[in-house]
C-alpha positions as CSV (number, residue, x, y, z in Angstrom):
1,M,88.0,94.5,192.7
2,R,85.8,96.7,194.9
3,K,82.5,98.3,194.2
4,F,81.9,102.0,194.9
5,K,78.3,102.8,194.1
6,N,77.9,101.7,190.5
7,L,81.6,101.8,189.7
8,V,83.7,98.6,190.0
9,I,87.1,99.7,191.3
10,G,90.0,97.7,189.7
11,G,87.9,96.3,186.8
12,I,87.7,97.3,183.2
13,E,85.2,100.0,183.9
14,S,87.5,101.8,186.4
15,K,90.5,101.4,184.1
16,I,88.6,103.0,181.2
17,V,87.6,105.9,183.5
18,N,91.2,106.3,184.7
19,L,92.6,106.1,181.2
20,I,90.3,108.8,179.9
21,L,91.1,111.1,182.8
22,I,94.9,110.6,182.3
23,A,94.4,111.3,178.6
24,I,92.6,114.5,179.4
25,I,95.4,115.7,181.7
26,L,98.1,114.8,179.2
27,L,96.2,116.3,176.4
28,T,95.8,119.6,178.3
29,V,99.5,119.8,179.3
30,G,100.7,118.7,175.9
31,S,98.5,121.1,174.0
32,A,99.8,124.0,176.1
33,G,103.4,123.1,175.6
34,I,102.9,122.5,171.9
35,S,101.1,125.8,171.4
36,V,104.1,127.7,172.8
37,T,106.8,126.1,170.8
38,R,104.9,125.1,167.6
39,D,105.2,128.5,165.8
40,H,109.0,128.7,166.3
41,L,109.6,125.1,165.2
42,L,107.3,125.2,162.2
43,T,108.9,128.5,161.0
44,R,112.4,127.1,161.1
45,L,111.4,123.7,159.8
46,S,109.5,125.3,156.9
47,Q,112.5,127.2,155.8
48,E,114.8,124.2,156.0
49,T,112.2,121.9,154.3
50,N,111.6,124.4,151.5
51,A,115.3,124.4,150.7
52,R,115.7,120.6,150.8
53,Q,112.5,120.1,148.7
54,Q,113.6,122.6,146.1
55,Q,117.0,120.8,145.8
56,A,115.3,117.4,145.7
57,I,112.8,118.6,143.1
58,T,115.6,120.0,140.9
59,E,117.6,116.8,141.2
60,V,114.7,114.4,140.5
61,T,113.3,116.5,137.7
62,E,116.8,116.7,136.0
63,G,117.1,113.0,136.4
64,V,113.7,112.2,135.0
65,L,113.9,114.6,132.1
66,D,117.4,113.3,131.3
67,S,116.2,109.7,131.4
68,V,113.1,110.6,129.2
69,V,115.3,112.4,126.7
70,R,117.7,109.5,126.5
71,T,115.0,106.9,126.1
72,N,113.1,108.9,123.5
73,M,116.3,109.6,121.6
74,Q,117.2,105.9,121.5
75,Q,113.7,105.1,120.2
76,V,113.6,107.9,117.6
77,T,117.2,107.4,116.4
78,G,116.7,103.6,115.9
79,R,113.3,104.2,114.2
80,D,114.6,106.9,111.8
81,A,117.7,104.9,111.0
82,R,115.5,101.9,110.1
83,L,113.2,104.0,107.9
84,T,116.2,105.5,106.2
85,D,117.8,102.1,105.7
86,D,114.5,100.8,104.2
87,M,114.7,103.4,101.5
88,F,118.2,102.3,100.5
89,K,117.2,98.6,100.6
90,D,114.3,99.3,98.2
91,L,116.7,101.2,96.0
92,K,119.2,98.2,96.0
93,T,116.3,95.8,95.3
94,R,115.3,97.6,92.2
95,V,118.8,97.7,90.9
96,V,119.5,94.0,91.6
97,M,116.2,93.0,89.9
98,M,117.2,94.9,86.8
99,G,120.7,93.6,86.9
100,D,119.5,90.0,87.0
101,Y,117.3,90.5,84.0
102,A,120.0,92.3,82.1
103,Q,122.5,89.5,82.9
104,K,120.2,87.0,81.2
105,L,119.7,89.3,78.2
106,F,123.4,89.7,77.5
107,E,124.4,86.1,78.2
108,H,121.7,84.6,75.9
109,P,120.7,87.3,73.4
110,E,119.5,84.7,71.0
111,D,116.6,83.8,73.4
112,Y,115.1,87.3,73.3
113,P,113.4,89.2,70.4
114,L,114.2,92.8,69.5
115,H,111.9,95.2,71.4
116,S,110.8,98.6,70.1
117,F,112.2,101.7,71.7
118,A,111.9,105.5,71.3
119,E,113.6,108.7,72.1
120,P,112.1,111.2,74.6
121,D,108.7,112.7,73.6
122,A,107.7,116.0,75.4
123,A,104.1,115.0,74.9
124,L,104.6,112.1,77.5
125,D,105.8,114.5,80.2
126,G,104.2,113.6,83.5
127,Q,103.6,110.0,82.4
128,L,105.8,107.1,83.3
129,S,107.6,106.0,80.1
130,A,110.9,104.5,78.9
131,Q,113.1,106.3,76.4
132,V,116.6,106.1,74.9
133,L,119.2,108.9,75.3
134,Y,122.3,109.0,73.0
135,A,125.7,110.5,73.6
136,P,126.8,113.2,71.1
137,G,128.0,111.8,67.8
138,V,126.7,108.2,68.4
139,D,125.7,106.2,65.3
140,K,122.1,105.5,66.2
141,A,121.6,103.0,63.4
142,A,124.6,100.9,64.5
143,L,123.2,100.7,68.0
144,S,119.6,99.8,66.9
145,E,120.0,96.0,67.3
146,R,121.7,96.3,70.7
147,L,119.2,98.7,72.0
148,G,116.4,96.5,70.7
149,L,117.7,93.7,72.9
150,L,118.1,96.1,75.8
151,A,114.6,97.4,75.4
152,N,113.3,94.1,76.6
153,L,113.9,95.6,80.1
154,S,111.3,98.4,79.5
155,E,108.3,96.7,81.0
156,L,110.3,95.6,84.1
157,M,111.7,99.2,84.5
158,L,108.2,100.7,84.3
159,A,106.8,98.1,86.7
160,L,109.6,98.8,89.3
161,C,109.0,102.6,89.1
162,D,105.3,102.1,89.6
163,A,105.6,99.4,92.4
164,F,108.2,101.3,94.5
165,G,107.1,104.8,93.7
166,A,110.5,105.4,92.3
167,E,111.6,108.5,90.4
168,N,113.6,106.6,87.7
169,V,115.6,103.5,86.8
170,F,118.1,103.3,83.9
171,V,120.6,101.0,82.1
172,A,123.6,102.4,80.1
173,V,125.7,100.6,77.5
174,P,129.4,101.4,76.8
175,E,128.6,102.4,73.3
176,G,127.2,105.7,74.6
177,A,123.5,105.2,75.1
178,V,121.2,104.8,78.0
179,L,117.6,103.4,78.4
180,I,115.8,105.3,81.2
181,A,112.3,105.1,82.7
182,N,110.9,108.2,84.4
183,N,108.0,110.7,84.1
184,I,110.0,113.8,83.0
185,S,110.3,113.3,79.2
186,A,110.2,117.0,78.6
187,S,113.4,117.5,80.5
188,W,115.2,115.6,77.8
189,V,113.8,117.6,74.9
190,G,115.4,120.9,73.9
191,E,113.6,124.1,72.8
192,D,114.1,123.1,69.2
193,G,112.1,119.9,69.9
194,E,115.1,117.6,69.5
195,P,116.3,115.2,72.2
196,I,119.1,116.5,74.3
197,P,122.3,114.4,74.0
198,F,123.4,112.7,77.2
199,N,126.7,110.7,77.5
200,P,126.6,108.2,80.3
201,L,130.3,107.4,79.9
202,G,132.2,109.7,82.3
203,S,129.2,110.2,84.6
204,Y,130.1,109.9,88.2
205,W,127.9,106.9,88.7
206,Y,129.1,105.1,85.5
207,D,132.8,105.5,86.4
208,Q,132.1,104.5,90.0
209,A,130.3,101.3,89.0
210,V,133.0,100.3,86.5
211,E,135.8,101.0,89.0
212,A,134.1,99.0,91.8
213,G,133.1,96.1,89.7
214,E,130.1,95.5,91.9
215,L,126.9,97.2,93.2
216,V,127.8,100.5,94.9
217,F,126.1,103.6,96.2
218,S,127.4,107.0,95.0
219,D,128.2,110.0,97.1
220,I,125.7,112.9,97.2
221,Q,125.4,114.3,93.6
222,T,123.1,116.7,91.7
223,D,120.7,115.0,89.2
224,T,121.4,116.0,85.6
225,A,117.7,116.4,84.6
226,T,116.0,117.8,87.7
227,G,118.9,119.5,89.5
228,E,117.8,117.8,92.8
229,I,120.2,116.2,95.3
230,C,120.2,112.4,95.0
231,V,122.1,109.2,95.8
232,T,122.6,106.7,92.9
233,C,122.8,103.0,93.2
234,V,124.6,101.3,90.3
235,M,125.8,97.8,89.3
236,P,128.0,96.8,86.3
237,I,126.8,93.9,84.2
238,Y,129.5,91.6,82.7
239,A,128.8,88.8,80.2
240,R,131.2,86.7,78.2
241,G,134.1,88.4,79.8
242,E,133.2,92.0,78.9
243,L,131.3,94.9,80.4
244,Q,127.9,94.9,78.8
245,A,126.0,97.6,80.7
246,V,125.6,99.6,84.0
247,V,122.1,99.5,85.6
248,G,121.1,101.9,88.3
249,A,118.4,104.0,90.0
250,D,118.3,107.4,91.9
251,L,117.1,108.1,95.4
252,F,116.2,111.8,95.9
253,L,116.8,113.2,99.3
254,D,114.3,116.0,99.4
255,V,112.0,114.1,101.8
256,M,114.9,113.4,104.2
257,E,115.9,117.1,104.1
258,S,112.4,118.3,104.9
259,T,112.2,115.8,107.8
260,A,115.6,117.0,109.1
261,K,114.5,120.7,109.0
262,K,111.2,119.9,110.8
263,T,113.0,118.3,113.8
264,S,114.7,121.5,114.7
265,Y,111.4,123.2,115.7
266,D,111.0,121.3,119.0
267,G,114.7,121.2,120.0
268,G,115.6,118.0,118.1
269,M,118.2,118.0,115.3
270,L,119.0,115.4,112.7
271,V,122.2,114.8,110.7
272,V,122.8,112.0,108.1
273,V,126.6,111.3,107.6
274,N,127.8,109.3,104.6
275,Q,130.7,106.8,104.6
276,N,133.2,109.6,103.9
277,G,132.2,111.4,107.1
278,H,130.3,114.2,105.1
279,A,127.0,115.6,106.4
280,V,124.6,115.0,103.5
281,V,121.3,115.8,105.3
282,S,121.2,118.2,108.2
283,S,118.9,120.3,110.4
284,F,121.8,122.8,110.7
285,D,122.0,125.6,108.1
286,E,125.4,126.8,109.3
287,G,128.4,125.6,111.1
288,L,130.3,122.4,111.2
289,L,127.3,120.2,110.5
290,A,125.8,122.2,107.6
291,V,125.5,120.3,104.3
292,R,128.2,121.3,101.7
293,P,129.2,119.9,98.3
294,S,131.3,116.8,98.5
295,G,134.4,118.7,97.4
296,E,134.0,121.3,100.2
297,A,132.5,119.1,103.0
298,A,134.6,118.4,106.1
299,D,135.3,114.8,107.2
300,L,133.5,114.8,110.6
301,R,135.6,111.7,111.6
302,E,138.6,114.0,111.7
303,S,136.9,117.0,113.3
304,E,138.8,119.0,116.0
305,N,135.7,118.5,118.1
306,E,136.9,115.2,119.6
307,V,133.5,114.2,120.9
308,L,131.9,114.8,117.5
309,A,134.7,112.9,115.7
310,A,134.5,109.9,118.1
311,L,130.6,109.9,117.8
312,T,130.8,109.9,114.0
313,R,133.3,107.1,113.9
314,D,131.5,104.9,116.4
315,A,128.1,105.6,114.7
316,L,129.4,104.5,111.3
317,E,130.3,101.2,112.9
318,G,127.2,100.6,115.0
319,S,124.6,102.2,117.3
320,T,126.0,104.4,120.0
321,D,125.0,105.5,123.5
322,V,123.7,109.0,124.2
323,R,126.5,111.5,124.6
324,L,126.8,115.1,125.6
325,L,128.2,117.1,122.7
326,T,129.2,120.8,122.8
327,L,128.8,122.5,119.4
328,D,129.2,126.3,118.8
329,G,128.9,127.0,122.5
330,K,125.7,125.0,123.0
331,E,125.3,121.6,124.6
332,Y,123.4,118.8,122.9
333,Y,122.4,115.2,123.7
334,A,123.5,113.2,120.7
335,M,123.5,109.5,119.5
336,G,123.9,107.7,116.3
337,S,122.6,104.6,114.6
338,P,123.9,103.1,111.3
339,V,122.1,103.0,108.0
340,S,123.7,99.6,107.2
341,T,122.6,99.2,103.5
342,V,124.7,102.2,102.4
343,G,127.3,102.2,105.2
344,W,126.0,105.6,106.4
345,T,124.8,106.7,109.9
346,L,122.0,108.8,111.3
347,I,122.8,111.1,114.2
348,T,120.0,112.7,116.3
349,M,120.7,115.6,118.7
350,Y,118.6,117.4,121.3
351,D,119.2,120.9,122.7
352,K,120.1,120.5,126.4
353,S,118.9,124.1,127.1
354,K,115.3,122.8,126.3
355,L,115.7,120.4,129.2
356,D,116.9,123.1,131.7
357,A,114.0,125.5,131.0
358,P,111.2,123.5,132.7
359,I,113.4,123.0,135.8
360,E,113.9,126.8,136.2
361,T,110.2,127.4,135.8
362,L,109.4,124.8,138.3
363,Q,111.8,126.4,140.9
364,Q,110.2,129.8,140.4
365,N,106.7,128.5,140.8
366,Y,107.7,126.5,143.9
367,D,109.2,129.6,145.6
368,A,106.1,131.7,144.9
369,I,103.8,128.9,146.3
370,A,106.0,128.5,149.4
371,S,106.0,132.2,150.3
372,E,102.2,132.5,149.8
373,T,101.6,129.4,152.0
374,A,103.8,130.6,154.8
375,A,102.0,134.0,155.0
376,D,98.6,132.3,155.0
377,Y,99.7,129.9,157.7
378,L,100.8,132.7,160.1
379,E,97.6,134.5,159.6
380,K,95.3,131.6,160.4
381,N,97.4,130.0,163.1
382,A,96.4,132.7,165.7
383,S,92.7,132.1,165.0
384,Y,93.1,128.3,165.3
385,R,94.9,128.7,168.7
386,N,91.9,130.4,170.3
387,W,89.5,127.9,168.9
388,G,91.7,125.1,170.1
389,I,91.7,126.3,173.7
390,A,87.9,126.5,173.7
391,I,87.4,123.1,172.2
392,L,89.9,121.6,174.7
393,L,88.0,122.9,177.7
394,L,84.8,121.5,176.2
395,F,86.4,118.1,175.7
396,V,87.5,118.0,179.4
397,V,83.9,118.3,180.6
398,L,82.4,116.0,178.1
399,L,85.0,113.2,178.3
400,G,84.8,113.1,182.1
401,G,81.2,112.3,182.0
402,A,81.5,110.0,179.1
403,A,84.2,108.0,180.8
404,I,81.8,106.7,183.5
405,M,79.0,105.9,181.1
406,L,81.3,104.2,178.6
407,G,82.8,101.8,181.2
408,K,79.5,100.4,182.1
409,R,78.2,100.0,178.6
410,I,81.3,98.2,177.4
411,V,81.9,95.7,180.1
412,R,78.6,93.8,180.3
413,P,78.2,92.7,176.7
414,L,81.9,91.9,176.4
415,N,81.8,89.6,179.4
416,T,78.8,87.8,177.9
417,M,80.5,87.5,174.5
418,I,83.6,85.9,176.2
419,E,81.4,83.3,177.9
420,R,79.6,82.4,174.6
421,I,82.8,82.1,172.7
422,A,84.3,79.8,175.3
423,E,81.2,77.5,175.0
424,L,81.8,76.9,171.2
425,D,82.7,73.3,170.3
426,A,82.2,70.6,167.6
427,E,78.5,70.1,168.6
428,K,77.9,73.9,168.8
429,P,80.3,75.4,166.3
430,Q,78.4,78.6,165.5
431,F,78.3,81.9,167.6
432,M,74.8,83.4,167.6
433,M,73.6,87.0,168.2
434,E,71.8,87.9,171.5
435,D,69.9,91.0,172.6
436,V,72.7,91.9,175.1
437,Y,75.0,92.6,172.2
438,R,72.6,95.0,170.5
439,T,74.3,98.2,171.8
440,K,74.1,100.0,168.4
441,D,77.9,100.6,168.5
442,E,81.2,98.8,167.8
443,I,80.3,96.1,170.4
444,E,77.2,95.2,168.3
445,A,79.3,95.3,165.2
446,L,81.9,93.1,166.8
447,A,79.2,90.6,167.9
448,E,77.7,90.6,164.4
449,S,81.2,90.0,162.9
450,F,81.7,87.1,165.2
451,A,78.4,85.7,164.3
452,E,79.0,86.2,160.5
453,L,82.5,84.8,160.8
454,S,81.2,81.8,162.6
455,K,78.6,81.2,159.9
456,Q,81.1,81.7,157.1
457,T,83.5,79.3,158.8
458,V,80.8,76.6,158.8
459,N,79.9,77.3,155.2
460,Y,83.6,77.5,154.2
461,V,84.2,73.9,155.4
462,S,81.3,72.7,153.3
463,E,82.5,74.8,150.3
464,V,86.1,73.5,150.6
465,Q,84.8,69.9,150.4
466,R,82.7,70.8,147.3
467,V,85.6,72.7,145.5
468,T,88.0,69.9,146.2
469,A,85.7,67.5,144.5
470,E,85.2,69.9,141.5
471,K,88.9,70.5,141.1
472,E,89.5,66.7,140.9
473,R,86.8,66.5,138.2
474,I,88.3,69.4,136.2
475,S,91.8,67.9,136.5
476,T,90.6,64.6,135.1
477,E,88.9,66.3,132.2
478,L,92.0,68.4,131.4
479,Q,94.1,65.2,131.4
480,M,91.6,63.6,129.0
481,A,91.8,66.8,126.8
482,N,95.6,66.6,126.8
483,Q,95.5,62.9,125.7
484,I,93.0,63.8,122.9
485,Q,95.2,66.6,121.7
486,E,98.4,64.4,121.8
487,S,96.5,61.7,119.9
488,M,95.8,64.1,117.0
489,L,99.5,64.9,116.4
490,P,101.8,62.4,114.7
491,S,103.7,60.8,117.6
492,L,105.0,57.4,116.3
493,F,108.6,57.6,115.2
494,P,110.1,56.7,112.8
495,A,107.0,58.1,111.1
496,F,107.7,56.5,107.7
497,P,110.2,53.6,108.2
498,D,109.9,52.4,104.6
499,R,110.8,55.8,103.1
500,K,114.6,56.1,103.0
501,E,114.5,59.4,101.1
502,F,113.9,61.5,104.2
503,D,113.6,61.3,108.0
504,I,111.3,63.5,110.2
505,Y,110.8,64.0,113.9
506,A,108.7,66.5,115.9
507,T,107.7,67.3,119.5
508,M,105.2,69.5,121.4
509,E,105.4,70.4,125.1
510,P,102.3,72.6,126.1
511,A,102.7,75.3,128.7
512,K,99.3,74.3,130.3
513,E,97.4,71.1,130.4
514,V,96.5,71.7,126.8
515,G,98.2,74.0,124.3
516,G,97.5,76.0,121.2
517,D,100.6,75.0,119.2
518,F,100.5,72.1,116.7
519,Y,102.5,70.4,114.1
520,D,101.5,67.9,111.4
521,F,103.1,66.0,108.6
522,F,101.5,63.5,106.2
523,L,102.0,62.1,102.7
524,I,99.7,63.7,100.1
525,D,100.8,61.0,97.6
526,D,103.9,58.8,97.1
527,D,106.0,61.8,96.0
528,H,104.7,64.6,98.2
529,L,105.0,65.2,101.9
530,C,103.1,68.0,103.6
531,M,104.6,69.7,106.7
532,V,102.8,72.1,109.0
533,M,103.9,74.2,112.0
534,A,101.3,76.5,113.7
535,D,100.7,78.6,116.8
536,V,97.2,79.5,117.9
537,S,96.6,82.8,119.8
538,G,95.9,82.3,123.5
539,K,96.4,79.2,125.7
540,G,94.4,76.5,127.4
541,V,91.2,74.8,126.2
542,P,89.9,77.6,123.8
543,A,93.3,77.5,122.0
544,A,93.3,73.7,121.9
545,L,89.8,73.6,120.3
546,F,90.8,76.2,117.7
547,M,94.0,74.3,117.1
548,M,92.0,71.1,116.3
549,A,89.7,72.8,113.9
550,S,92.6,74.5,112.1
551,K,94.6,71.3,111.8
552,I,91.6,69.4,110.3
553,I,90.9,72.1,107.8
554,I,94.5,72.4,106.7
555,H,94.8,68.6,106.3
556,N,91.6,68.4,104.2
557,Y,92.6,71.2,101.8
558,A,96.2,69.8,101.5
559,M,94.9,66.5,100.3
560,V,93.0,68.2,97.3
561,L,95.1,71.3,96.6
562,N,98.7,71.2,95.3
563,S,99.6,74.9,96.2
564,S,100.8,75.8,99.7
565,A,99.6,79.4,99.2
566,E,96.2,78.2,98.1
567,I,95.9,75.9,101.1
568,L,96.5,78.8,103.4
569,A,94.1,81.0,101.6
570,R,91.2,78.4,101.7
571,T,91.9,77.7,105.3
572,N,91.8,81.4,106.2
573,E,88.4,81.7,104.5
574,A,87.1,78.7,106.5
575,L,88.4,80.1,109.8
576,C,87.1,83.6,109.2
577,S,83.6,82.4,108.3
578,N,82.5,81.9,111.9
579,N,85.2,83.2,114.1
580,K,83.1,84.8,116.9
581,M,86.0,84.5,119.4
582,E,88.3,86.4,117.0
583,M,91.1,83.9,117.5
584,F,93.8,83.5,114.9
585,V,96.7,81.1,114.1
586,T,100.1,81.6,112.5
587,V,101.1,78.8,110.1
588,W,104.1,77.8,108.1
589,L,103.2,75.1,105.4
590,G,105.5,73.4,103.0
591,I,105.1,70.5,100.5
592,L,108.2,68.5,99.8
593,E,108.5,66.9,96.4
594,I,110.4,63.8,97.6
595,S,111.9,62.9,94.3
596,T,113.5,66.3,93.6
597,G,114.0,67.8,97.1
598,K,112.0,70.9,96.1
599,V,109.8,72.4,99.0
600,S,107.0,74.7,98.0
601,C,106.3,76.9,101.0
602,A,104.0,79.7,102.3
603,N,104.1,81.6,105.6
604,A,101.1,83.1,107.4
605,G,102.7,85.3,110.0
606,H,104.8,82.4,111.5
607,E,108.5,82.3,112.7
608,Y,111.3,82.1,110.1
609,P,112.3,78.5,109.4
610,A,116.0,77.4,109.8
611,L,117.8,75.7,107.0
612,K,121.0,73.6,107.0
613,H,122.4,73.7,103.5
614,G,125.9,72.6,104.0
615,E,127.5,72.4,107.5
616,Q,125.6,75.1,109.4
617,F,121.9,76.1,110.1
618,E,120.8,79.6,109.1
619,L,117.5,81.4,109.4
620,L,115.6,81.6,106.2
621,K,113.9,85.0,106.3
622,D,110.9,84.4,104.1
623,K,108.2,86.9,103.4
624,H,105.3,86.6,105.8
625,G,101.6,86.8,105.0
626,F,98.9,87.8,107.5
627,V,97.7,85.3,110.1
628,L,94.9,82.9,109.4
629,G,91.5,83.8,110.9
630,G,92.4,87.5,111.1
631,M,90.9,88.9,107.9
632,N,88.9,87.4,105.0
633,G,89.9,87.5,101.4
634,L,93.7,87.3,101.8
635,R,96.2,85.8,99.4
636,Y,99.5,84.3,100.3
637,K,102.9,84.3,98.5
638,E,104.4,80.9,97.6
639,Y,108.2,80.4,97.5
640,S,110.4,77.3,97.1
641,I,113.4,75.8,98.9
642,Q,115.7,73.4,97.0
643,L,117.0,70.7,99.4
644,S,120.0,68.6,98.6
645,P,120.9,65.2,100.2
646,G,122.0,65.9,103.8
647,D,120.1,69.2,104.1
648,K,117.9,69.7,107.1
649,L,114.8,72.0,107.7
650,F,113.9,73.1,111.2
651,L,110.5,74.5,112.1
652,Y,109.4,75.9,115.5
653,T,106.9,78.1,117.3
654,D,107.7,81.3,119.2
655,G,107.9,79.3,122.4
656,V,111.5,78.4,121.5
657,P,113.1,81.9,120.9
658,E,110.9,83.5,123.6
659,A,111.7,81.1,126.4
660,T,112.6,83.2,129.4
661,D,114.9,82.7,132.3
662,N,114.6,84.0,135.9
663,E,116.2,87.3,134.8
664,E,113.4,87.8,132.1
665,E,116.0,87.4,129.3
666,L,114.8,85.7,126.1
667,F,116.5,82.6,124.7
668,G,116.5,84.3,121.2
669,T,117.2,83.0,117.7
670,D,120.9,83.4,118.0
671,R,121.1,80.8,120.9
672,M,118.6,78.6,118.9
673,I,120.9,78.6,115.8
674,E,123.9,77.8,118.1
675,A,122.0,74.9,119.6
676,L,121.0,73.7,116.1
677,N,124.5,73.7,114.9
678,K,125.7,71.7,117.9
679,G,123.5,68.9,116.8
680,A,123.6,69.6,113.0
681,A,125.5,66.4,112.2
682,G,123.0,64.1,113.9
683,T,119.6,62.9,113.1
684,P,116.4,65.0,113.4
685,V,116.0,63.4,116.9
686,D,119.5,64.7,117.8
687,V,118.7,68.1,116.5
688,L,115.5,68.5,118.5
689,H,117.2,67.1,121.6
690,S,120.0,69.6,121.2
691,V,117.6,72.6,121.0
692,H,115.4,71.3,123.8
693,G,118.4,70.7,126.1
694,A,119.8,74.2,125.4
695,V,116.3,75.8,126.2
696,D,116.1,73.8,129.4
697,A,119.6,74.8,130.5
698,F,118.9,78.5,129.7
699,V,115.4,78.7,131.4
700,G,116.5,76.8,134.5
701,T,113.8,76.9,137.2
702,A,111.8,79.7,135.5
703,Q,108.2,78.9,134.7
704,Q,107.3,77.9,131.1
705,F,104.8,80.5,129.7
706,D,104.4,79.3,126.1
707,D,104.1,76.0,124.3
708,L,107.4,74.5,123.0
709,T,106.9,72.9,119.6
710,M,109.6,71.8,117.1
711,L,109.9,69.8,113.9
712,C,113.0,68.7,111.9
713,L,113.2,67.2,108.4
714,E,116.4,65.6,107.0
715,Y,116.3,65.1,103.2
716,R,118.5,62.2,102.1
717,G,117.4,61.9,98.4
718,K,117.3,58.7,96.5
């Protein structure tokens, strides 16, 4: 290095000056070249880019809209099919309940008194009432005793109409009379004030029930009294080898029709197809999919439109994918989902032209914006070029002088900084600020950063030592919490070695050091065993504390109350009384009467239990109540399970069916039932080991996110 006045030749200072001068020269030459060719290149590139962007926007937009439409159709179709199916399930439930009661009446008429009954009264119009209708020429006196027995159904029929919001329910006897509950009494009274005769024999629903010999749903028909379109669910009742009656109820389709018409306003269409391939509800007023009487309706399964025919056939068997259907010269996205209760299907359609309209609008807007932008660019570019030349000349002058000053300012504090950093060691571990670094620029910031980093490093070493000690303390406390939690759960097996009537086994594997799941079983007295399976919201220590409180409260109430539903209700009140953390727990509770095998159960939002009654396990889909701790003043429904010697009951938390593998696929209840049946012949220990092994094999190396808790009871009897 050589010194020339105040400039060190060959050092950093001269290199900085040379670098800046070279940059100035290159900047000047480059700017001149760019200025000449930029306009031509940008014009050509702009045209090519606009074309490619327009094509890309069109392709992406079409793909996104297509995906959105398909996704929305799958969701809407599945939802509407489920809602439609629920209506038919409710209809079937009403008919089955009436049928069960009628079966008992006709099998044991001597056990029931004769009940009063009456013919239609116009004064009761608008009120829910039960009345008897007679066929023309029927001897009413001869039927009085039989109708008096049948009238025992009146209260049940009125209750079903009120509870389900139903239009009517009815029961007809082969002698030519029918007992019906509805609120249109005036429709059955003529202008002369006399009841209008009605012969159920020969009605479409009566003949269909007798011919089928079992519960059936009719095709679309017109109701005799109201003239409205409806579907009728009927079931014949046989006793002592003879047909005694036909019970049934109507489902009116006016709500479904209004929903179908409404969907057509936003491009969506809906068609309900029955088991005969006839469109019974449709958004289409004309054409192939319009609703027509059953005698005139076309079978869509045999349509000349092959896509429509295939879609209809597939949709009657199960949910389909989204398909492109051409109908009357228009293209539709279409898919179907079955209405399983009646063997129908619901097909939803979306007008494809609605999807193309936004794309065309987007293309037009893009063309207009591109043209406007290009014109604005050409106008302003000339002005920017002149300003650029002036600014470039100014930079040449300023940067030349700054290069010399900058070199001197940078070198001296940097050299000092290098020396101080080299002096750092174990005895002097911290870099300190000095006045030479206070240059009020990046060098000062660099020195301050070194000083702060050095200080933080020293503090970090101390903090690491402190955190390490704290982690060891927390780990020890969590291990103790885990031991306390495990000690609260029954863990000695066999649990009741002196009781040969049953065998029970349970396990819990928490996802964290402590978990929110728990199980419990204990003898209330010599003939009653209480079983509990529960899952607290959340994980970790808060869930474990809430779990302990819930377990103790349930145990205390179980020892003084003999009703599983009442135990849950009292426990819910206790948990809601001071639940500031707003936690909740799902609970399945059952009380086994050991001498008889009867289990009285109640479910507070927990998983379905699995029951082995014979050779195989099956899910027992009981009715759920609301979770405990979620809302005060709740009541829970109690139901019973009758166990026979050799039967097994399996309880679990959602950690079993929701166990997830590395592909984020759930284990599911189907795999759980399969694993249960592999070990079904073994002891409760074998059953739980079979399920646990299947879960471990499915999950593999994936992390466990939820507690895994299971319990199995085998009833052996005396």
